[in-house]
C-alpha positions as CSV (number, residue, x, y, z in Angstrom):
1,M,-17.2,12.0,10.9
2,R,-14.4,9.7,12.1
3,I,-11.0,9.7,10.5
4,H,-8.9,6.5,10.6
5,D,-5.2,6.8,9.8
6,I,-4.2,3.7,8.0
7,S,-0.6,4.8,7.2
8,L,2.5,3.3,8.7
9,P,4.8,5.6,10.7
10,I,8.1,6.1,8.9
11,S,11.2,5.6,11.0
12,P,14.4,3.7,10.7
13,S,12.8,0.8,12.5
14,L,10.2,0.3,9.8
15,P,10.9,-2.9,7.7
16,V,11.9,-2.4,4.1
17,W,12.0,-4.9,1.3
18,P,15.2,-7.0,1.5
19,G,17.9,-5.3,-0.5
20,D,16.2,-1.9,-0.7
21,P,18.0,1.1,0.9
22,A,17.5,1.4,4.7
23,I,15.4,4.3,6.0
24,V,17.7,7.0,7.3
25,L,16.0,9.8,9.2
26,E,18.5,11.9,11.1
27,P,19.2,15.6,12.0
28,A,20.8,17.7,9.3
29,E,20.6,20.8,11.5
30,S,19.9,20.8,15.3
31,M,19.2,23.7,17.7
32,D,20.7,21.5,20.4
33,Q,24.0,21.6,18.5
34,G,23.9,25.4,18.1
35,S,21.9,25.8,14.8
36,E,19.2,28.4,14.5
37,Y,16.7,25.8,13.4
38,N,15.9,22.0,13.4
39,M,15.9,20.1,10.1
40,M,15.8,16.4,9.4
41,R,17.4,14.5,6.5
42,L,15.5,11.6,4.9
43,S,17.1,8.9,2.8
44,A,15.2,5.9,1.5
45,S,13.6,4.3,-1.5
46,V,10.3,5.6,-2.7
47,H,8.7,2.2,-1.7
48,I,8.7,2.7,2.1
49,G,5.8,2.2,4.5
50,T,2.5,3.1,3.0
51,H,3.2,3.8,-0.6
52,V,1.7,3.8,-4.1
53,D,3.2,1.9,-7.1
54,A,3.1,3.5,-10.5
55,P,3.1,1.4,-13.7
56,H,6.7,2.3,-14.4
57,H,7.8,0.3,-11.3
58,F,7.4,-3.0,-13.2
59,L,6.5,-2.1,-16.8
60,N,9.3,0.5,-17.5
61,D,6.7,2.4,-19.6
62,H,7.3,5.9,-18.1
63,R,3.8,6.1,-16.5
64,T,5.2,7.6,-13.3
65,V,3.6,8.5,-10.0
66,E,2.9,12.2,-10.5
67,N,0.5,11.2,-13.3
68,L,-1.7,8.8,-11.3
69,P,-5.4,9.8,-11.3
70,L,-6.4,11.5,-8.1
71,E,-10.0,10.6,-8.8
72,V,-9.0,7.0,-8.3
73,L,-6.9,7.7,-5.2
74,T,-9.9,9.3,-3.5
75,G,-13.4,8.1,-3.1
76,L,-15.7,5.3,-1.9
77,C,-13.8,2.1,-1.0
78,Y,-14.6,-1.3,0.5
79,V,-12.5,-2.8,3.2
80,V,-12.4,-6.6,3.2
81,Q,-11.2,-8.4,6.4
82,L,-10.1,-11.9,5.5
83,P,-9.8,-14.7,8.1
84,D,-6.3,-15.3,9.6
85,G,-6.3,-18.7,7.9
86,V,-6.1,-17.2,4.4
87,D,-2.5,-17.4,3.3
88,A,-3.0,-16.0,-0.3
89,I,-5.6,-13.9,-2.0
90,T,-6.5,-16.2,-4.9
91,A,-9.4,-16.1,-7.3
92,E,-11.0,-18.8,-5.2
93,V,-10.8,-16.7,-2.1
94,L,-12.1,-13.7,-3.9
95,N,-15.1,-15.7,-5.1
96,G,-16.2,-15.8,-1.5
97,V,-15.9,-12.1,-0.9
98,P,-19.2,-10.2,-1.1
99,L,-18.2,-7.2,-3.2
100,A,-21.0,-4.8,-4.0
101,E,-21.8,-4.1,-7.6
102,R,-19.8,-1.2,-9.1
103,T,-17.2,-1.4,-6.3
104,T,-14.0,0.1,-7.8
105,R,-11.7,0.4,-4.8
106,V,-10.9,-2.4,-2.4
107,L,-8.5,-2.7,0.5
108,F,-7.6,-6.1,1.9
109,G,-7.1,-6.6,5.6
110,T,-5.4,-9.9,6.5
111,R,-3.3,-11.4,9.3
112,N,-0.5,-9.1,8.0
113,S,-2.0,-6.2,9.9
114,H,-1.3,-8.1,13.2
115,L,2.4,-7.5,12.4
116,W,1.8,-3.7,12.4
117,A,-0.4,-3.9,15.5
118,R,2.4,-5.5,17.5
119,G,5.2,-3.3,16.1
120,E,7.1,-6.0,14.2
121,T,10.3,-4.5,12.9
122,E,11.7,-7.5,11.0
123,F,10.7,-8.1,7.4
124,Q,8.4,-11.1,7.1
125,T,8.5,-13.2,3.9
126,D,5.4,-15.2,4.5
127,F,3.0,-12.3,4.2
128,V,-0.4,-12.7,2.6
129,A,-0.5,-11.3,-1.0
130,I,-2.5,-11.4,-4.1
131,T,-1.8,-14.2,-6.6
132,E,-1.7,-13.8,-10.3
133,D,-5.2,-15.3,-10.7
134,G,-6.4,-13.1,-7.9
135,A,-5.1,-10.1,-9.8
136,E,-6.9,-11.2,-13.0
137,W,-10.1,-11.6,-11.0
138,L,-9.9,-8.0,-9.7
139,V,-9.2,-6.7,-13.2
140,E,-12.1,-8.6,-14.7
141,R,-14.4,-7.0,-12.2
142,G,-13.4,-3.5,-12.9
143,I,-11.4,-2.8,-9.8
144,Q,-9.4,0.5,-10.2
145,L,-7.6,0.6,-6.9
146,V,-6.4,-2.2,-4.7
147,G,-4.7,-1.9,-1.3
148,V,-2.9,-4.5,0.8
149,D,-1.6,-4.5,4.3
150,Y,2.0,-5.5,3.8
151,L,4.8,-4.1,1.7
152,S,3.9,-5.8,-1.6
153,V,0.8,-6.7,-3.4
154,S,2.6,-9.8,-4.8
155,P,3.9,-12.9,-3.0
156,Y,7.5,-12.6,-1.8
157,E,8.9,-15.3,-4.1
158,D,6.9,-14.2,-7.2
159,S,6.7,-10.4,-7.4
160,V,6.3,-9.9,-11.2
161,P,3.1,-11.6,-12.3
162,T,0.6,-9.9,-9.9
163,H,2.2,-6.5,-10.4
164,T,2.2,-6.9,-14.1
165,V,-1.5,-7.9,-14.4
166,L,-2.6,-5.0,-12.2
167,L,-0.4,-2.3,-13.5
168,Q,-0.9,-3.1,-17.2
169,A,-4.6,-2.8,-16.5
170,G,-4.1,0.6,-15.0
171,V,-5.1,-0.5,-11.5
172,V,-3.6,1.8,-8.8
173,V,-1.7,-0.3,-6.3
174,V,-1.4,0.8,-2.6
175,E,0.9,-1.2,-0.4
176,G,1.8,-1.0,3.3
177,L,-1.6,-0.2,4.8
178,N,-2.3,-0.8,8.5
179,L,-5.9,-2.2,8.6
180,S,-5.6,-3.8,12.1
181,Q,-8.3,-1.5,13.6
182,I,-10.6,-1.2,10.6
183,P,-13.8,-3.2,10.5
184,R,-15.1,-4.5,7.3
185,G,-17.3,-2.1,5.3
186,F,-17.5,1.0,3.2
187,Y,-15.4,4.1,3.8
188,D,-14.2,7.2,2.0
189,L,-10.6,6.8,1.1
190,Y,-8.0,9.6,0.7
191,C,-4.6,8.3,-0.4
192,L,-2.2,11.0,-1.7
193,P,1.3,10.0,-2.8
194,L,4.0,12.5,-2.9
195,K,4.2,14.2,-6.3
196,L,7.7,12.9,-7.2
197,V,8.3,13.6,-10.9
198,G,9.6,10.6,-12.8
199,A,9.3,8.2,-9.9
200,D,8.0,4.7,-10.0
201,G,6.2,5.1,-6.7
202,A,5.9,7.3,-3.7
203,P,5.1,7.3,0.0
204,A,1.6,8.3,0.8
205,R,-0.6,9.4,3.7
206,A,-3.8,7.3,3.6
207,I,-6.9,7.8,5.7
208,L,-10.4,6.4,5.8
209,I,-13.4,8.3,6.8
210,S,-16.4,6.5,8.3
211,R,-19.5,7.1,6.3
């Protein structure tokens, strides 16, 4: 068994969506400063690094992250590695992806993952994302979980349509994966968001296990 950690390390240098709160990770108590113990303080939005979106994020429907189905967040998934020349995950692009019948979880590796591999700390607006018609394609084929390798499943300039299509259909959205070292193929996925009551999303630790 081989475990692949596909989560982003959370630190103040990690990019966040423009306008979102910056990540603050700093000592609240320090033994070097005379305290009896060390303790860190974290301040950030719930959509940092590798994270899961709940429907409430875009639908305002009170379906929040603590109620997401764990049976969807864990199980067999397929990792797709798209060529660097793909700038958007459209229905046309997806028509060329060989998804096995009854696939319900799919993670998309794109040129985005090169950003994580080289340690890019500046937010990039030209990331590869899923278009509205690509989201409709995934819903029509019964996909229950979709993961992407940048901080949004939707294009930078058009965030609402893709999110709305997926979240209305109950598709679990995982964003901020690092798939730079993951070959195409089937894996067991374990993606567990923090159980934040009433939250529209949560950071997650995501791993793949080679079958």
